[in-house]
C-alpha positions as CSV (number, residue, x, y, z in Angstrom):
1,M,-46.9,-108.8,89.8
2,E,-43.6,-110.4,90.3
3,E,-45.4,-113.8,89.7
4,L,-46.3,-112.6,86.2
5,K,-42.8,-111.1,85.4
6,K,-41.0,-114.6,86.2
7,T,-43.5,-115.7,83.1
8,S,-41.8,-116.2,79.7
9,E,-42.1,-112.8,77.3
10,K,-43.2,-115.4,74.8
11,K,-46.3,-116.2,76.2
12,L,-47.3,-112.6,77.3
13,P,-48.8,-110.7,74.6
14,R,-46.5,-107.8,73.1
15,H,-49.2,-105.7,72.3
16,V,-52.6,-105.2,74.1
17,G,-55.6,-103.1,73.1
18,L,-58.1,-101.7,75.9
19,I,-61.5,-100.6,75.2
20,L,-62.3,-98.2,78.0
21,D,-66.0,-98.7,78.4
22,G,-68.3,-98.1,81.4
23,N,-67.2,-94.2,82.8
24,R,-70.5,-93.1,82.4
25,R,-72.5,-95.9,83.7
26,W,-70.2,-96.0,86.7
27,A,-71.2,-92.1,87.5
28,K,-74.7,-93.5,87.3
29,K,-74.2,-96.6,89.4
30,N,-72.6,-93.8,91.9
31,L,-75.3,-91.1,91.2
32,L,-72.7,-88.6,89.6
33,S,-72.2,-86.8,86.7
34,P,-71.3,-88.5,83.8
35,N,-68.0,-85.7,83.7
36,V,-67.0,-87.1,86.9
37,G,-67.3,-91.2,85.8
38,H,-65.0,-89.8,82.5
39,L,-62.2,-87.7,85.1
40,V,-62.2,-90.8,87.2
41,G,-61.7,-92.7,84.4
42,Y,-59.2,-91.0,83.1
43,K,-57.2,-90.8,86.5
44,N,-57.7,-94.8,86.6
45,L,-56.0,-95.4,83.3
46,R,-52.9,-93.2,84.7
47,D,-52.2,-96.1,87.2
48,R,-53.4,-99.4,84.6
49,L,-50.8,-98.0,82.0
50,F,-47.8,-98.5,84.2
51,D,-49.2,-101.8,85.7
52,F,-49.1,-103.4,82.1
53,F,-45.7,-102.0,82.0
54,D,-44.3,-103.5,84.8
55,A,-45.8,-106.7,83.8
56,G,-43.6,-106.8,80.7
57,I,-45.9,-105.0,78.5
58,H,-44.2,-102.6,75.6
59,Y,-47.2,-101.6,73.6
60,L,-50.6,-100.6,74.7
61,S,-53.5,-99.0,72.1
62,I,-56.1,-97.1,74.1
63,Y,-59.4,-96.8,72.8
64,A,-59.9,-93.4,74.0
65,L,-62.3,-91.2,72.2
66,S,-63.9,-92.7,69.3
67,L,-66.3,-90.6,66.3
68,E,-68.9,-92.4,67.0
69,N,-68.7,-91.5,70.9
70,V,-68.3,-87.5,69.2
71,R,-70.9,-88.4,67.0
72,K,-73.2,-89.1,70.0
73,R,-72.3,-87.1,73.4
74,S,-73.7,-83.6,73.9
75,E,-71.4,-80.9,72.9
76,A,-70.9,-79.8,76.8
77,E,-69.6,-84.1,77.6
78,I,-67.3,-84.2,74.8
79,E,-65.6,-80.3,75.7
80,Y,-65.0,-81.6,79.0
81,I,-63.5,-84.6,77.7
82,F,-61.1,-83.0,75.3
83,G,-60.3,-80.8,78.5
84,I,-59.4,-83.7,80.1
85,I,-57.0,-84.4,76.8
86,L,-55.3,-81.3,77.5
87,D,-54.6,-81.8,81.1
88,A,-53.8,-85.2,81.0
89,I,-51.4,-84.2,78.4
90,D,-49.9,-81.0,80.6
91,A,-49.3,-83.8,83.1
92,T,-47.9,-86.2,81.1
93,V,-45.1,-83.8,80.2
94,K,-44.5,-83.3,83.7
95,E,-44.3,-86.9,85.0
96,A,-40.4,-87.8,85.6
97,T,-41.6,-91.5,85.1
98,V,-42.2,-91.0,81.3
99,K,-38.9,-89.9,80.5
100,E,-37.3,-92.4,83.0
101,E,-39.5,-95.5,81.2
102,K,-39.1,-93.7,78.3
103,V,-42.7,-93.7,77.0
104,N,-42.9,-93.2,73.9
105,F,-46.7,-91.2,72.7
106,N,-48.5,-91.4,69.8
107,V,-52.2,-90.4,68.9
108,I,-54.1,-91.8,66.1
109,G,-57.1,-91.1,64.7
110,R,-58.9,-88.1,62.5
111,T,-57.3,-85.9,64.7
112,Y,-57.7,-82.9,62.4
113,L,-61.2,-82.8,63.4
114,L,-60.2,-82.0,66.6
115,P,-59.7,-78.5,67.9
116,K,-56.6,-76.7,67.0
117,S,-56.2,-76.3,70.4
118,V,-56.5,-79.8,71.3
119,Q,-54.2,-80.7,67.6
120,E,-51.6,-78.2,69.5
121,K,-51.2,-80.4,72.2
122,I,-51.0,-83.7,71.1
123,Q,-48.1,-82.0,68.8
124,E,-46.7,-80.8,71.6
125,L,-47.0,-84.5,73.8
126,R,-45.5,-86.6,70.6
127,E,-42.8,-84.0,70.3
128,F,-42.0,-84.2,74.2
129,T,-41.7,-88.3,73.6
130,K,-40.5,-88.6,70.4
131,E,-37.2,-89.8,71.1
132,H,-38.3,-92.5,73.5
133,D,-37.8,-96.0,72.5
134,Q,-38.5,-98.6,75.3
135,K,-42.6,-98.2,75.9
136,F,-45.1,-97.1,73.4
137,I,-48.7,-95.7,73.5
138,N,-51.1,-95.2,71.2
139,L,-54.0,-93.2,71.9
140,C,-56.9,-93.8,69.6
141,I,-58.7,-90.2,69.6
142,M,-61.6,-89.7,67.0
143,Y,-60.7,-93.0,65.8
144,D,-62.7,-95.9,63.8
145,G,-61.3,-98.9,62.5
146,Q,-63.3,-98.8,59.4
147,E,-62.5,-95.6,58.9
148,E,-58.5,-96.5,59.1
149,I,-58.6,-98.4,56.4
150,V,-60.7,-96.3,54.4
151,D,-57.6,-93.6,55.3
152,A,-54.9,-96.2,54.5
153,V,-56.7,-96.9,50.7
154,K,-56.6,-93.3,49.8
155,N,-53.6,-93.0,50.7
156,I,-52.5,-95.6,48.8
157,I,-54.1,-94.3,45.8
158,N,-52.9,-91.0,45.9
159,A,-49.1,-92.8,46.1
160,N,-49.6,-93.8,42.6
161,I,-49.2,-97.4,43.8
162,Q,-50.2,-100.6,41.0
163,P,-52.8,-102.9,42.3
164,D,-50.2,-105.6,41.6
165,K,-48.0,-104.5,44.3
166,I,-50.6,-104.0,47.0
167,N,-50.3,-106.5,49.4
168,K,-50.9,-107.0,53.2
169,D,-47.5,-105.2,54.2
170,T,-48.6,-102.6,52.1
171,I,-51.7,-101.7,53.7
172,K,-50.2,-102.3,57.0
173,N,-47.5,-99.8,56.0
174,Y,-50.4,-97.3,55.2
175,L,-52.5,-97.4,58.7
176,Y,-52.2,-95.2,61.5
177,T,-50.8,-98.4,63.4
178,R,-48.2,-98.7,60.8
179,N,-45.6,-98.1,64.0
180,F,-46.7,-100.6,66.0
181,P,-46.9,-104.7,65.6
182,E,-50.3,-106.6,65.5
183,V,-52.3,-106.4,68.3
184,D,-52.0,-109.3,70.4
185,Y,-54.7,-109.1,73.4
186,I,-57.7,-106.9,73.4
187,I,-59.1,-106.3,77.0
188,R,-62.5,-104.4,76.7
189,T,-64.4,-103.5,80.4
190,G,-68.2,-103.0,80.8
191,M,-69.5,-105.6,78.4
192,E,-72.6,-106.5,79.7
193,D,-74.6,-107.2,76.7
194,G,-72.7,-109.3,74.4
195,A,-68.7,-109.4,73.3
196,R,-68.0,-106.8,70.7
197,I,-64.6,-104.1,69.7
198,S,-66.7,-101.6,68.1
199,G,-64.6,-101.0,65.4
200,F,-61.1,-101.1,67.3
201,L,-58.0,-102.2,65.2
202,L,-60.0,-104.0,62.7
203,W,-56.7,-104.7,60.2
204,D,-54.3,-105.4,63.5
205,A,-56.8,-107.7,65.5
206,S,-57.1,-110.7,63.2
207,Y,-55.5,-113.2,65.2
208,A,-55.7,-111.1,68.4
209,E,-57.2,-113.1,71.8
210,F,-59.9,-111.1,73.5
211,K,-61.1,-110.7,77.3
212,F,-64.5,-109.1,78.1
213,R,-65.4,-108.2,81.4
214,T,-68.5,-106.7,82.6
215,D,-66.5,-104.1,85.4
216,L,-66.5,-100.7,84.6
217,W,-63.5,-99.4,83.6
218,P,-63.4,-96.9,86.3
219,D,-63.5,-100.3,88.9
220,Y,-60.9,-101.9,86.6
221,D,-57.6,-102.6,89.0
222,K,-54.4,-103.8,89.1
223,V,-55.6,-107.3,90.3
224,M,-57.5,-107.4,87.5
225,V,-54.4,-106.9,85.0
226,I,-52.8,-109.5,86.3
227,E,-55.8,-111.6,86.0
228,D,-55.9,-110.9,82.7
229,L,-52.6,-111.4,81.6
230,H,-52.0,-114.7,83.6
231,D,-55.7,-115.8,81.4
232,Y,-53.9,-114.7,78.5
233,A,-50.6,-116.4,79.2
234,N,-52.4,-120.0,79.6
235,R,-54.3,-119.9,76.3
236,H,-52.3,-121.6,73.1
237,R,-52.8,-119.1,70.2
238,R,-52.9,-121.2,67.3
239,K,-53.3,-117.8,64.5
240,G,-54.6,-120.3,62.4
241,K,-52.4,-123.3,62.2
């Protein structure tokens, strides 16, 4: 990590997106229930977040629960995931490091579809960290990148903005991610059969770099974080130039 810290900030991504794939497959591989995989995946996420921050990353977006996941998983499994979210928020507001490092948490997606207890807990997290301004985390829950753009268009129409006044900045200002810069680097684990981002940050990822790993999310460790950031630092981002 010390070697990585010596890398010029200009060579490191400002905003990293993480697609946490492979919890269920990890559990199956280890002869455990899917719920154990989700729990281990959450515990791993807590450690990895601060690995990225320690390396000098300021913005992280986490694809934690997609709308598609909710539609396809059993009710019992989704309820268990909601329980993890509740416990995670309780742990976060008690975590001294969050306050010391001034980590700001936001949750984006169609959160109004969540149970009221989860919505209230999310609001508690936002309130607890709203004054924090050094490091930023977007948790993407009940999220879909196409629906994010649909919601932005609807809100632009509701705001009575005239067509000739609409440009890329207008759309960005109505996205869930309006307070985040474009994503520079997306890392996806558990990618054993191709390379795709499953609707993650579609607007913001137009010039992003991508890293696809076969490693399952619970196995993604600090060494891999360093490897992936070194990989990005050695790339030449042309961004259409």
